[in-house]
DRENDO-1510 file (C-alpha; in Angstrom, 1 decimal, always signed):
<recs>
REC; n; res; u; v; w
REC; 1; MET; -7.2; +11.3; -15.1 .
REC; 2; ILE; -10.1; +9.1; -14.0 .
REC; 3; ASP; -12.4; +12.1; -14.2 .
REC; 4; SER; -11.0; +13.0; -17.7 .
REC; 5; VAL; -12.0; +9.7; -19.1 .
REC; 6; ARG; -15.5; +9.4; -17.6 .
REC; 7; ARG; -16.9; +11.2; -20.6 .
REC; 8; MET; -15.9; +10.3; -24.1 .
REC; 9; LYS; -16.9; +11.8; -27.5 .
REC; 10; MET; -18.8; +9.5; -29.8 .
REC; 11; ASN; -20.4; +10.6; -33.0 .
REC; 12; GLY; -20.3; +14.2; -31.9 .
REC; 13; LYS; -22.2; +13.5; -28.7 .
REC; 14; ARG; -20.9; +13.1; -25.1 .
REC; 15; VAL; -21.8; +9.8; -23.4 .
REC; 16; LEU; -21.0; +8.5; -20.0 .
REC; 17; ALA; -18.3; +5.9; -20.0 .
REC; 18; THR; -18.7; +3.3; -17.2 .
REC; 19; GLY; -17.3; +0.0; -16.1 .
REC; 20; HIS; -15.1; -1.7; -18.7 .
REC; 21; ALA; -15.1; +1.2; -21.1 .
REC; 22; MET; -13.9; +3.6; -18.5 .
REC; 23; ARG; -11.1; +1.3; -17.3 .
REC; 24; LYS; -10.0; +0.6; -20.9 .
REC; 25; ALA; -9.8; +4.3; -21.7 .
REC; 26; LEU; -7.9; +4.9; -18.5 .
REC; 27; CYS; -5.4; +2.2; -19.4 .
REC; 28; ILE; -4.8; +3.7; -22.8 .
REC; 29; LEU; -4.2; +7.2; -21.3 .
REC; 30; LEU; -1.9; +5.7; -18.7 .
REC; 31; ILE; +0.2; +4.0; -21.4 .
REC; 32; LEU; +0.6; +7.2; -23.4 .
REC; 33; HIS; +1.5; +9.1; -20.2 .
REC; 34; LEU; +4.1; +6.6; -19.0 .
REC; 35; SER; +5.7; +6.1; -22.4 .
REC; 36; ALA; +6.6; +9.7; -22.4 .
REC; 37; ALA; +7.6; +9.8; -18.8 .
REC; 38; THR; +10.1; +6.9; -19.1 .
REC; 39; ALA; +11.6; +7.7; -22.5 .
REC; 40; SER; +14.9; +8.6; -21.0 .
REC; 41; CYS; +15.5; +5.0; -19.7 .
REC; 42; THR; +16.8; +3.1; -22.7 .
REC; 43; GLN; +17.9; -0.2; -21.3 .
REC; 44; GLN; +16.2; -2.6; -18.9 .
REC; 45; GLN; +17.1; -6.2; -17.9 .
REC; 46; THR; +14.2; -8.6; -17.3 .
REC; 47; GLY; +14.3; -11.7; -15.0 .
REC; 48; GLY; +12.0; -14.5; -14.1 .
REC; 49; LYS; +10.1; -15.2; -10.9 .
REC; 50; PRO; +12.2; -16.3; -7.9 .
REC; 51; GLN; +9.6; -18.4; -6.2 .
REC; 52; ALA; +9.4; -22.1; -7.1 .
REC; 53; VAL; +5.7; -22.5; -6.3 .
REC; 54; GLU; +2.5; -21.6; -8.2 .
REC; 55; ASP; -0.4; -19.7; -6.7 .
REC; 56; VAL; -3.3; -21.7; -5.4 .
REC; 57; PHE; -6.8; -20.3; -5.4 .
REC; 58; LEU; -8.9; -20.8; -2.2 .
REC; 59; PRO; -12.3; -19.0; -2.7 .
REC; 60; ASP; -13.2; -19.6; +0.9 .
REC; 61; GLY; -9.8; -19.1; +2.5 .
REC; 62; ASP; -8.5; -21.7; +4.9 .
REC; 63; GLY; -10.5; -22.6; +8.1 .
REC; 64; ILE; -11.9; -19.1; +8.5 .
REC; 65; LYS; -15.0; -17.1; +8.1 .
REC; 66; VAL; -15.4; -13.4; +7.2 .
REC; 67; GLU; -17.8; -10.8; +8.6 .
REC; 68; VAL; -18.4; -7.1; +7.9 .
REC; 69; TRP; -16.9; -5.0; +10.7 .
REC; 70; VAL; -17.5; -1.4; +9.4 .
REC; 71; GLU; -19.1; -0.2; +6.2 .
REC; 72; ASN; -19.9; +3.0; +4.2 .
REC; 73; LEU; -16.4; +4.3; +4.0 .
REC; 74; ASN; -15.0; +6.4; +1.2 .
REC; 75; VAL; -11.9; +4.7; -0.2 .
REC; 76; PRO; -10.2; +3.6; +3.1 .
REC; 77; TRP; -6.5; +3.5; +2.7 .
REC; 78; SER; -4.9; +2.7; +6.0 .
REC; 79; LEU; -6.2; +1.1; +9.2 .
REC; 80; VAL; -4.5; +1.5; +12.6 .
REC; 81; PHE; -5.7; +0.1; +16.0 .
REC; 82; LEU; -5.1; +2.1; +19.1 .
REC; 83; PRO; -4.6; +0.3; +22.5 .
REC; 84; ASP; -8.0; +1.3; +24.0 .
REC; 85; LYS; -10.7; -0.2; +21.7 .
REC; 86; ARG; -10.3; +2.6; +19.2 .
REC; 87; ALA; -9.2; +2.4; +15.6 .
REC; 88; LEU; -8.5; +5.0; +13.0 .
REC; 89; VAL; -9.0; +4.6; +9.2 .
REC; 90; SER; -7.9; +7.1; +6.6 .
REC; 91; GLU; -10.1; +8.0; +3.7 .
REC; 92; ARG; -8.4; +9.2; +0.5 .
REC; 93; SER; -10.6; +12.3; +0.4 .
REC; 94; GLY; -8.8; +13.7; +3.5 .
REC; 95; LYS; -10.7; +12.4; +6.5 .
REC; 96; ILE; -9.4; +10.3; +9.4 .
REC; 97; ARG; -12.3; +8.4; +10.7 .
REC; 98; LEU; -12.7; +7.1; +14.3 .
REC; 99; ILE; -14.0; +3.7; +15.2 .
REC; 100; ILE; -15.0; +2.9; +18.8 .
REC; 101; ASN; -15.9; -0.7; +19.7 .
REC; 102; GLY; -16.5; -1.5; +16.1 .
REC; 103; LYS; -18.8; +1.5; +15.5 .
REC; 104; LEU; -17.9; +4.2; +13.0 .
REC; 105; GLU; -18.3; +7.7; +14.5 .
REC; 106; SER; -20.0; +10.2; +12.3 .
REC; 107; HIS; -17.7; +13.1; +13.0 .
REC; 108; PRO; -14.1; +12.8; +11.6 .
REC; 109; TYR; -11.2; +12.4; +14.1 .
REC; 110; ALA; -9.2; +14.8; +12.0 .
REC; 111; THR; -9.1; +16.2; +8.4 .
REC; 112; VAL; -6.3; +17.3; +6.1 .
REC; 113; ASP; -6.4; +19.5; +3.0 .
REC; 114; ALA; -5.5; +16.6; +0.7 .
REC; 115; VAL; -5.5; +16.9; -3.1 .
REC; 116; ARG; -7.8; +14.1; -4.3 .
REC; 117; ILE; -6.7; +13.3; -7.9 .
REC; 118; GLY; -5.9; +10.0; -9.4 .
REC; 119; GLU; -4.1; +8.0; -6.7 .
REC; 120; ALA; -3.1; +11.0; -4.6 .
REC; 121; GLY; -4.8; +12.0; -1.4 .
REC; 122; LEU; -4.7; +11.0; +2.2 .
REC; 123; MET; -2.9; +7.7; +2.5 .
REC; 124; GLY; -0.9; +6.1; +5.3 .
REC; 125; LEU; -1.5; +6.3; +9.1 .
REC; 126; ALA; +0.8; +5.2; +12.0 .
REC; 127; MET; +0.7; +5.4; +15.7 .
REC; 128; HIS; +3.7; +6.5; +17.8 .
REC; 129; PRO; +5.4; +3.4; +19.2 .
REC; 130; ARG; +5.2; +4.8; +22.8 .
REC; 131; PHE; +1.5; +5.7; +22.5 .
REC; 132; PRO; -0.3; +6.9; +24.6 .
REC; 133; ALA; +2.7; +8.3; +26.6 .
REC; 134; GLU; +3.6; +10.0; +23.3 .
REC; 135; PRO; +0.1; +10.7; +22.1 .
REC; 136; TYR; +0.8; +11.1; +18.4 .
REC; 137; ILE; -0.8; +9.9; +15.2 .
REC; 138; TYR; +1.0; +10.2; +11.9 .
REC; 139; ALA; -0.5; +10.7; +8.5 .
REC; 140; MET; +0.8; +11.0; +4.9 .
REC; 141; TYR; -1.0; +12.9; +2.2 .
REC; 142; THR; -0.7; +14.8; -1.0 .
REC; 143; GLU; -1.0; +18.6; -1.2 .
REC; 144; GLN; -0.8; +21.3; -3.8 .
REC; 145; LYS; +2.3; +23.4; -3.2 .
REC; 146; LYS; +3.5; +26.2; -5.6 .
REC; 147; GLY; +1.6; +24.7; -8.4 .
REC; 148; ALA; +3.0; +21.2; -8.0 .
REC; 149; LEU; +1.8; +18.1; -6.2 .
REC; 150; ARG; +3.9; +17.2; -3.1 .
REC; 151; ASN; +3.6; +14.6; -0.4 .
REC; 152; ARG; +4.1; +15.2; +3.3 .
REC; 153; VAL; +4.0; +13.4; +6.6 .
REC; 154; VAL; +2.4; +15.2; +9.5 .
REC; 155; ARG; +1.4; +14.3; +13.0 .
REC; 156; PHE; -1.6; +14.9; +15.2 .
REC; 157; ARG; -2.0; +15.0; +19.0 .
REC; 158; ASP; -4.6; +12.6; +20.2 .
REC; 159; HIS; -7.5; +13.9; +22.3 .
REC; 160; GLY; -9.7; +10.8; +22.4 .
REC; 161; ARG; -12.4; +11.5; +19.9 .
REC; 162; THR; -10.4; +14.0; +17.9 .
REC; 163; GLY; -6.8; +14.8; +16.9 .
REC; 164; SER; -5.3; +18.2; +16.6 .
REC; 165; PHE; -2.5; +19.1; +14.2 .
REC; 166; ASP; +0.9; +19.1; +15.9 .
REC; 167; ARG; +3.6; +19.5; +13.3 .
REC; 168; VAL; +5.0; +18.6; +9.9 .
REC; 169; ILE; +7.4; +15.7; +10.2 .
REC; 170; LEU; +8.6; +15.4; +6.6 .
REC; 171; ASP; +7.9; +17.7; +3.7 .
REC; 172; ASP; +8.5; +18.2; -0.1 .
REC; 173; ILE; +8.3; +14.6; -1.1 .
REC; 174; PRO; +7.7; +14.5; -4.9 .
REC; 175; GLY; +4.0; +13.8; -5.6 .
REC; 176; GLY; +1.9; +13.1; -8.6 .
REC; 177; ARG; -1.5; +11.8; -9.9 .
REC; 178; PHE; +0.0; +8.3; -9.7 .
REC; 179; HIS; +2.7; +6.4; -7.9 .
REC; 180; ASP; +2.8; +8.2; -4.5 .
REC; 181; GLY; +3.7; +5.3; -2.3 .
REC; 182; GLY; +2.1; +6.4; +0.9 .
REC; 183; ARG; +2.6; +3.7; +3.5 .
REC; 184; ILE; +4.1; +4.8; +6.8 .
REC; 185; ALA; +5.0; +2.5; +9.7 .
REC; 186; PHE; +7.1; +2.4; +12.8 .
REC; 187; GLY; +9.7; -0.4; +12.9 .
REC; 188; PRO; +11.0; -2.4; +15.9 .
REC; 189; ASP; +13.8; +0.2; +16.1 .
REC; 190; GLY; +11.3; +3.0; +16.9 .
REC; 191; MET; +12.0; +4.8; +13.6 .
REC; 192; LEU; +9.4; +5.8; +11.1 .
REC; 193; TYR; +9.6; +4.3; +7.6 .
REC; 194; VAL; +7.9; +6.0; +4.7 .
REC; 195; THR; +7.3; +4.6; +1.2 .
REC; 196; THR; +7.4; +7.0; -1.8 .
REC; 197; GLY; +6.6; +6.4; -5.4 .
REC; 198; GLU; +8.5; +7.7; -8.5 .
REC; 199; ASN; +5.4; +9.6; -9.9 .
REC; 200; PHE; +5.9; +7.9; -13.3 .
REC; 201; ASN; +9.3; +9.6; -13.5 .
REC; 202; ALA; +11.3; +6.3; -13.4 .
REC; 203; ASP; +14.8; +7.8; -13.3 .
REC; 204; LEU; +14.1; +9.4; -9.9 .
REC; 205; ALA; +14.1; +5.9; -8.3 .
REC; 206; GLN; +17.8; +5.6; -8.9 .
REC; 207; ASP; +18.6; +9.2; -7.9 .
REC; 208; ARG; +19.6; +9.1; -4.2 .
REC; 209; SER; +19.3; +12.9; -4.0 .
REC; 210; SER; +15.5; +12.6; -4.7 .
REC; 211; LEU; +13.0; +11.4; -2.1 .
REC; 212; ALA; +10.9; +9.7; -4.9 .
REC; 213; GLY; +11.0; +5.9; -5.4 .
REC; 214; LYS; +12.4; +5.2; -2.0 .
REC; 215; ILE; +11.8; +3.8; +1.4 .
REC; 216; LEU; +12.8; +6.6; +3.9 .
REC; 217; ARG; +13.7; +6.3; +7.6 .
REC; 218; ILE; +13.4; +9.1; +10.0 .
REC; 219; SER; +13.0; +9.6; +13.8 .
REC; 220; PRO; +9.5; +10.2; +15.3 .
REC; 221; ASP; +10.3; +13.9; +15.3 .
REC; 222; GLY; +11.5; +13.9; +11.6 .
REC; 223; GLU; +15.2; +13.9; +12.2 .
REC; 224; ILE; +17.7; +11.8; +10.1 .
REC; 225; PRO; +19.1; +8.9; +12.2 .
REC; 226; ALA; +22.9; +8.8; +12.4 .
REC; 227; ASP; +22.9; +5.1; +11.4 .
REC; 228; ASN; +21.0; +5.6; +8.1 .
REC; 229; PRO; +23.0; +4.2; +5.2 .
REC; 230; PHE; +23.6; +7.5; +3.4 .
REC; 231; LYS; +25.0; +10.4; +5.3 .
REC; 232; ASP; +22.6; +13.2; +6.1 .
REC; 233; SER; +19.9; +11.5; +4.0 .
REC; 234; PRO; +16.5; +9.9; +5.0 .
REC; 235; VAL; +16.9; +7.3; +2.2 .
REC; 236; TYR; +17.0; +3.8; +3.6 .
REC; 237; SER; +16.6; +1.9; +0.3 .
REC; 238; TYR; +16.1; +3.0; -3.3 .
REC; 239; GLY; +15.2; +1.7; -6.8 .
REC; 240; HIS; +11.5; +1.4; -6.0 .
REC; 241; ARG; +8.6; +2.0; -8.4 .
REC; 242; ASN; +5.6; +2.3; -6.2 .
REC; 243; PRO; +6.0; +0.7; -2.8 .
REC; 244; GLN; +2.7; +0.1; -1.0 .
REC; 245; GLY; +3.2; -2.1; +2.1 .
REC; 246; LEU; +5.6; -2.5; +5.0 .
REC; 247; ALA; +5.8; -5.3; +7.6 .
REC; 248; TRP; +8.4; -6.7; +9.9 .
REC; 249; GLN; +8.7; -10.5; +10.3 .
REC; 250; PRO; +8.1; -11.2; +14.0 .
REC; 251; GLU; +10.7; -13.9; +14.4 .
REC; 252; THR; +13.6; -12.2; +12.7 .
REC; 253; GLY; +12.7; -8.4; +12.7 .
REC; 254; ARG; +13.4; -8.4; +8.9 .
REC; 255; LEU; +11.6; -5.7; +6.9 .
REC; 256; PHE; +9.3; -6.9; +4.0 .
REC; 257; GLU; +7.8; -4.6; +1.4 .
REC; 258; SER; +5.1; -4.9; -1.4 .
REC; 259; GLU; +5.6; -3.0; -4.7 .
REC; 260; HIS; +3.7; -2.4; -7.9 .
REC; 261; GLY; +5.4; -3.6; -11.1 .
REC; 262; PRO; +5.1; -1.9; -14.5 .
REC; 263; SER; +1.8; -1.0; -16.1 .
REC; 264; GLY; +3.1; -0.5; -19.6 .
REC; 265; GLU; +6.5; +1.1; -19.1 .
REC; 266; PHE; +9.1; -0.5; -21.4 .
REC; 267; ALA; +6.2; -2.6; -22.9 .
REC; 268; HIS; +6.0; -4.6; -19.6 .
REC; 269; PHE; +3.0; -5.4; -17.4 .
REC; 270; GLY; +2.6; -7.2; -14.1 .
REC; 271; HIS; +5.8; -8.2; -12.3 .
REC; 272; ASP; +4.4; -7.1; -9.0 .
REC; 273; GLU; +6.7; -7.8; -6.1 .
REC; 274; ILE; +7.3; -8.8; -2.5 .
REC; 275; ASN; +10.8; -7.7; -1.3 .
REC; 276; ARG; +12.9; -8.2; +1.8 .
REC; 277; ILE; +14.4; -4.7; +2.4 .
REC; 278; VAL; +18.0; -4.3; +3.5 .
REC; 279; LYS; +19.7; -1.2; +4.6 .
REC; 280; GLY; +21.1; +0.8; +1.7 .
REC; 281; GLY; +19.7; -1.7; -0.9 .
REC; 282; ASN; +19.1; -0.9; -4.5 .
REC; 283; TYR; +16.0; -2.7; -5.8 .
REC; 284; GLY; +16.7; -1.9; -9.4 .
REC; 285; TRP; +13.8; +0.0; -10.9 .
REC; 286; PRO; +13.8; +1.0; -13.7 .
REC; 287; LEU; +17.0; -0.8; -14.7 .
REC; 288; VAL; +15.7; -4.3; -13.9 .
REC; 289; ILE; +12.4; -6.0; -13.4 .
REC; 290; GLY; +11.7; -9.5; -12.1 .
REC; 291; ALA; +14.6; -11.4; -10.7 .
REC; 292; PRO; +17.5; -11.2; -13.2 .
REC; 293; GLU; +20.2; -11.9; -10.6 .
REC; 294; ILE; +22.3; -8.9; -11.6 .
REC; 295; GLN; +24.6; -7.2; -9.1 .
REC; 296; PRO; +24.3; -4.8; -7.3 .
REC; 297; TYR; +20.5; -5.0; -7.5 .
REC; 298; ILE; +18.5; -7.0; -5.0 .
REC; 299; ASP; +16.0; -9.5; -6.4 .
REC; 300; PRO; +12.4; -9.8; -5.0 .
REC; 301; LEU; +11.3; -12.8; -3.0 .
REC; 302; ILE; +8.1; -13.1; -5.1 .
REC; 303; VAL; +7.3; -11.8; -8.6 .
REC; 304; TRP; +3.8; -12.1; -10.0 .
REC; 305; LYS; +4.0; -11.8; -13.7 .
REC; 306; GLU; +0.2; -11.7; -13.8 .
REC; 307; ALA; -1.0; -8.3; -12.6 .
REC; 308; THR; -1.3; -8.5; -8.8 .
REC; 309; PRO; -0.8; -4.9; -7.6 .
REC; 310; PRO; -0.4; -5.2; -3.8 .
REC; 311; GLY; -1.6; -2.8; -1.1 .
REC; 312; GLY; -0.8; -3.2; +2.6 .
REC; 313; ILE; +0.9; -6.3; +4.0 .
REC; 314; ALA; +1.0; -7.8; +7.5 .
REC; 315; PHE; +2.5; -10.8; +9.3 .
REC; 316; TYR; +0.1; -12.7; +11.5 .
REC; 317; ASN; +1.6; -13.2; +14.9 .
REC; 318; GLY; -1.6; -13.8; +17.0 .
REC; 319; THR; -3.0; -16.8; +18.7 .
REC; 320; PHE; -6.7; -16.5; +17.7 .
REC; 321; LEU; -5.9; -18.1; +14.3 .
REC; 322; PRO; -3.0; -20.4; +15.2 .
REC; 323; HIS; -2.8; -22.1; +11.8 .
REC; 324; LEU; -1.9; -18.8; +10.3 .
REC; 325; LYS; +0.9; -17.8; +12.7 .
REC; 326; GLY; +4.0; -16.5; +10.9 .
REC; 327; ASP; +2.3; -16.2; +7.5 .
REC; 328; LEU; +2.4; -13.0; +5.4 .
REC; 329; PHE; -0.9; -11.5; +4.2 .
REC; 330; VAL; -1.0; -9.2; +1.2 .
REC; 331; ALA; -4.1; -7.2; +0.1 .
REC; 332; THR; -4.3; -6.8; -3.6 .
REC; 333; LEU; -6.1; -4.4; -5.8 .
REC; 334; LYS; -6.6; -5.4; -9.5 .
REC; 335; SER; -6.4; -9.1; -8.7 .
REC; 336; ARG; -9.0; -8.8; -5.9 .
REC; 337; ALA; -7.5; -11.4; -3.6 .
REC; 338; LEU; -6.2; -11.5; -0.1 .
REC; 339; ILE; -2.9; -13.5; -0.6 .
REC; 340; ARG; -1.4; -15.7; +2.1 .
REC; 341; VAL; +2.3; -16.4; +1.8 .
REC; 342; ARG; +3.7; -19.3; +3.8 .
REC; 343; PHE; +7.4; -19.7; +4.5 .
REC; 344; ASP; +9.8; -22.6; +4.9 .
REC; 345; GLY; +12.3; -20.9; +7.2 .
REC; 346; ASP; +12.8; -17.1; +7.1 .
REC; 347; THR; +12.5; -16.3; +3.4 .
REC; 348; LYS; +12.0; -19.5; +1.3 .
REC; 349; ILE; +8.4; -19.4; -0.1 .
REC; 350; SER; +6.6; -22.7; +0.4 .
REC; 351; ARG; +3.1; -21.9; -0.6 .
REC; 352; ILE; +1.1; -18.9; -2.0 .
REC; 353; GLU; -2.7; -18.9; -1.6 .
REC; 354; ARG; -5.1; -16.5; -3.2 .
REC; 355; TRP; -8.1; -16.2; -0.9 .
REC; 356; PHE; -11.6; -15.1; -1.9 .
REC; 357; SER; -10.8; -15.4; -5.7 .
REC; 358; THR; -11.2; -17.9; -8.4 .
REC; 359; ASP; -8.8; -16.4; -11.0 .
REC; 360; PHE; -6.3; -13.5; -11.4 .
REC; 361; LYS; -9.1; -10.9; -11.9 .
REC; 362; LYS; -12.1; -11.9; -9.9 .
REC; 363; GLY; -12.7; -11.7; -6.2 .
REC; 364; LYS; -15.6; -12.0; -3.7 .
REC; 365; TYR; -14.8; -8.7; -2.0 .
REC; 366; GLY; -13.4; -6.6; -4.9 .
REC; 367; ARG; -10.3; -4.5; -4.7 .
REC; 368; LEU; -8.5; -4.8; -1.4 .
REC; 369; ARG; -6.2; -2.0; +0.0 .
REC; 370; ASP; -5.0; -2.8; +3.5 .
REC; 371; VAL; -4.6; -5.8; +5.9 .
REC; 372; VAL; -3.7; -5.7; +9.6 .
REC; 373; THR; -3.9; -7.8; +12.7 .
REC; 374; GLY; -6.3; -6.5; +15.3 .
REC; 375; PRO; -5.8; -6.5; +19.1 .
REC; 376; ASP; -8.4; -9.3; +19.3 .
REC; 377; GLY; -6.2; -11.5; +17.2 .
REC; 378; ALA; -8.5; -11.3; +14.2 .
REC; 379; ILE; -7.3; -10.3; +10.7 .
REC; 380; TYR; -8.9; -7.1; +9.3 .
REC; 381; PHE; -8.8; -6.1; +5.6 .
REC; 382; THR; -10.3; -3.1; +3.7 .
REC; 383; SER; -11.9; -2.9; +0.3 .
REC; 384; SER; -11.2; -0.1; -2.2 .
REC; 385; ASN; -14.1; -0.4; -4.6 .
REC; 386; ARG; -15.0; +3.3; -4.7 .
REC; 387; ASP; -11.5; +4.4; -5.9 .
REC; 388; GLY; -12.7; +4.8; -9.5 .
REC; 389; ARG; -11.3; +1.4; -10.6 .
REC; 390; GLY; -13.6; -0.9; -8.9 .
REC; 391; ASP; -17.2; -2.1; -9.0 .
REC; 392; PRO; -18.8; -0.8; -5.8 .
REC; 393; LEU; -21.1; -3.0; -3.9 .
REC; 394; PRO; -24.0; -1.7; -1.7 .
REC; 395; GLY; -22.4; -0.5; +1.6 .
REC; 396; ASP; -18.9; -0.1; +0.1 .
REC; 397; ASP; -16.3; +0.6; +1.1 .
REC; 398; ARG; -15.9; -1.8; +4.0 .
REC; 399; ILE; -13.6; -3.2; +6.7 .
REC; 400; TYR; -13.9; -7.0; +7.0 .
REC; 401; ARG; -12.9; -9.2; +9.9 .
REC; 402; ILE; -11.5; -12.7; +9.5 .
REC; 403; LEU; -12.3; -15.1; +12.4 .
REC; 404; PRO; -11.9; -18.9; +13.0 .
REC; 405; ILE; -14.6; -20.8; +11.2 .
REC; 406; SER; -15.8; -22.1; +14.6 .
REC; 407; SER; -15.9; -18.7; +16.3 .
REC; 408; ARG; -19.1; -17.3; +17.8 .
REC; 409; GLN; -17.8; -13.7; +18.1 .
</recs>
């Protein structure tokens, strides 16, 4: 769709639409598309925001400094550190790139035949929890199959500087130009969790026979665990619109998730979420948005009514930045901030900080897609300014590293 709005007819002549005009045209087409896609859902309950605090803007963060770690990437989506000074980053075009000691290798680690259209393409990466004894890297991407877009999870065998295809782990996940989910991560239980979007077909999120609009849970070999909440099903939770991030709270082992709210469906915008995921839980989309406190739906922990579409999330559990220990970090796209969430106890929100931004639309580093803690204890985050919705800076896209303000590294 982005390509389809780059050129617009004006007075019989074709002119190039850029910047604000392109994004405005994209927004109009999206609204028309989703209005038709969700017409079958006639009722929706709307709630408020559950958190009692307002966001605070910190343009320079809190006691930290930022440096460029890697640059000249093409829409990096997921960053994974391996236990031997290597890192892998996925590019939505289909390449898995290798980083050794902070230097980007020119030759791809592996490639997939990904469909690159809209939000589809190569997305999440994950490392086997027993790596390197089990030398596998997992990836999720969109493919064209029998004339339709489908998402799949595959794994590669690690060979140091390259990875070779090993097998398909999960196939035939509904795909689309938009709302593909795409985050994959291993939990403390050794199982692989997979987020899937509802492809702008909202009713699928409540259909437990569909893999769309869900968080899935499977074994490292793709089998359905016997203790999943629904018999013979990989579905772990449902009622999701477009879940983008997964992270487990170190102290409790609880699973947290980030999710995009509506972008025009049912005449609603914003309402982006942070959820605590429970086994078998129904998170309400498209029947509820916000936190209406209606059973049996589970309300979010955080709802941002201003558009704050989140990407990856990560709890900080290192010692390099001790004042951040236990905090949740959220990469955000349209709002262009790295958000820090502080807790009073396990789930009560005590403070929300928007780093590197001065309002809900402007940010120093542009659109942000992923955030992870590195083996050195630093926090790493990726930009996504070349995804067709950003304003690329020279050298974009980049991976940035957050260090203590007094560090000489």
